Structure formats: structure tokens, C-alpha cells
C-alpha positions in Angstrom: 7.6 -29.9 -3.7 8.0 -26.2 -4.1 5.1 -23.6 -3.5 4.0 -21.6 -6.3 3.8 -17.8 -5.4 1.7 -15.4 -7.4 1.7 -11.7 -6.4 -1.4 -11.1 -8.5 -3.6 -13.7 -6.5 -1.7 -13.9 -3.2 -1.1 -17.6 -3.6 1.9 -18.9 -1.7 2.1 -15.8 0.6 1.3 -15.6 4.3 -0.8 -12.4 3.7 -4.4 -11.6 2.8 -5.5 -12.2 -0.8 -6.4 -9.1 -2.6 -10.1 -9.9 -2.2 -9.6 -10.1 1.6 -7.3 -7.2 2.1 -9.4 -4.8 -0.1 -12.9 -6.0 0.9 -13.8 -2.6 2.5 -11.7 -0.3 0.2 -13.4 2.6 -1.7 -14.0 1.9 -5.4 -11.0 2.6 -7.5 -12.3 5.9 -8.9 -12.8 7.3 -5.6 -9.6 5.9 -4.2 -7.6 7.5 -7.0 -9.2 10.8 -6.5 -8.3 10.5 -2.6 -4.8 9.2 -3.2 -4.2 12.2 -5.7 -5.3 14.6 -3.0 -3.1 13.0 -0.3 -0.2 13.5 -2.9 -1.1 17.1 -3.4 -1.1 17.6 0.4 2.1 15.8 0.7 3.9 17.9 -1.9 2.6 21.0 -0.2 0.1 22.0 -2.8 -3.6 21.7 -2.8 -5.7 23.2 -5.4 -2.7 25.0 -6.6 -2.3 26.6 -3.1 0.4 25.8 -0.7 -1.1 23.9 2.3 0.3 23.6 5.8 2.3 20.3 6.5 0.4 17.7 8.4 1.1 17.7 12.1 2.5 14.1 12.1 4.3 14.2 8.8 5.6 10.6 9.2 2.2 9.2 9.8 0.8 11.2 6.9 3.5 9.9 4.6 2.8 6.5 5.5 -0.9 6.7 4.9 -0.1 8.2 1.4 2.5 5.5 0.5 0.1 2.7 1.9 -2.8 3.8 0.1 -0.8 4.5 -3.1 0.7 1.1 -3.0 -2.7 -0.5 -2.2 -4.3 1.4 -5.2 -1.4 0.3 -7.6 -1.8 -3.3 -6.3 -5.5 -3.2 -6.9 -5.2 -1.8 -10.5 -2.5 -4.7 -11.2 -4.8 -7.3 -9.9 -7.6 -5.9 -12.2 -5.5 -5.6 -15.3 -2.2 -7.6 -14.8 -0.2 -6.2 -17.5 3.6 -5.7 -17.1 3.0 -1.8 -16.7 0.6 -2.1 -13.9 2.6 -4.8 -12.1 5.7 -2.8 -12.3 4.0 0.2 -10.9 2.5 -1.8 -8.1 5.9 -3.4 -7.3 7.6 0.0 -7.2 4.9 1.5 -4.9 5.1 -1.7 -2.7 8.9 -1.3 -2.5 8.6 2.3 -1.4 6.2 1.4 1.3 8.5 -1.4 2.5 11.5 0.9 2.5 9.5 3.6 4.5 8.3 1.0 7.0 11.9 -0.6 7.4 13.0 2.9 8.5 9.8 3.4 10.8 9.1 -0.1 12.3 6.8 1.3 15.0 4.3 2.2 12.3 3.9 -1.4 10.8 1.1 -3.6 12.0 1.3 -6.9 10.3 2.6 -10.2 11.3 5.7 -10.0 8.8 8.2 -7.2 8.7 8.6 -5.2 5.4 11.8 -6.9 4.4 10.7 -10.5 5.4 11.6 -13.2 3.2 8.1 -14.2 3.1 7.5 -11.4 0.5 10.1 -12.4 -1.9 9.8 -11.8 -4.9 7.2 -9.3 -4.5 6.2 -7.0 -1.7 2.8 -6.6 -3.0 1.4 -9.1 -0.3 3.1 -6.9 2.3 1.0 -4.0 1.0 -2.1 -6.2 1.5 -1.0 -7.4 5.0 -0.5 -3.7 6.1 -3.7 -2.3 4.3 -5.9 -5.0 6.0 -4.3 -4.2 9.5 -4.7 -0.4 8.7 -8.3 -1.0 7.8 -9.0 -3.2 10.8 -7.4 -0.4 13.2 -9.9 2.1 11.7 -7.4 3.8 9.4 -5.0 5.5 11.9 -3.5 8.7 10.6 -6.0 9.1 8.0 
């Protein structure tokens, strides 16, 4: 008997469900605003003014990628259309690729390229977001 996997619900993955992973996440509107702000800082602009780069740029990059991937995943769970799912999958892939290059920054049980997360790395995002939240959001 094969296990049914569903990235939208988390069924079939050894990772927190969306409800578990995002239990303490800010509401979507606030999180969108904060992720946009992180993106502006990341890109060297803040309110149209060039900002100084963060002191630990790798940690700042990971926080941005993690929060953006979690935001996209949450949006896809709320409205699981193909556009939202595609955006969530792309953001999850970008986080997994970053984490593959920076394994010391990961915290979850399974690595970013683990077969556990095939065909979607969205559950990997949930695993890492839950671990990041449990660790009091390091690098935030």
C-alpha cells in the first residue's frame, strides 16, 4: 500500500502540518508587510534609501528566504490554486537550495534535499519554520 502525499495538508510527510508549523505565525497581512520589508533590506533599499547590509548577511538571507517560503506556503494552503502552489514550490526550492549550501543553518530532522520531501519541499519549509520559531527566531 502506498502512502498518499499532499503538500497542501502535509499528509504523508514527516514534518509538521501547516496548522502546527504556523500556529504562532503573524497574520498573513502582517507577515506580507514584514517579508516585503526584509526584501527591501536584502536588496539594499529601504523606503527608497540604500540601507547598510546586515552584519551577518547569510543569516539575514536565510531568514528572508524562510519567511518568504512560509508565507507563500501559507497562501497556497489558504487558496490552493496552481499559481499559489507554483509560487510556494519555487520559494521552497530556493530555501532548500540555500540550506543545502549552508547546512549549519538548518535545524530540522531532515535535510533540505531529503527524499522525504519529494515531490514538494513545502513540508521542508514547515519543518524549518517550526524549528526557527521554537528557537526564538534566530537571525530575525
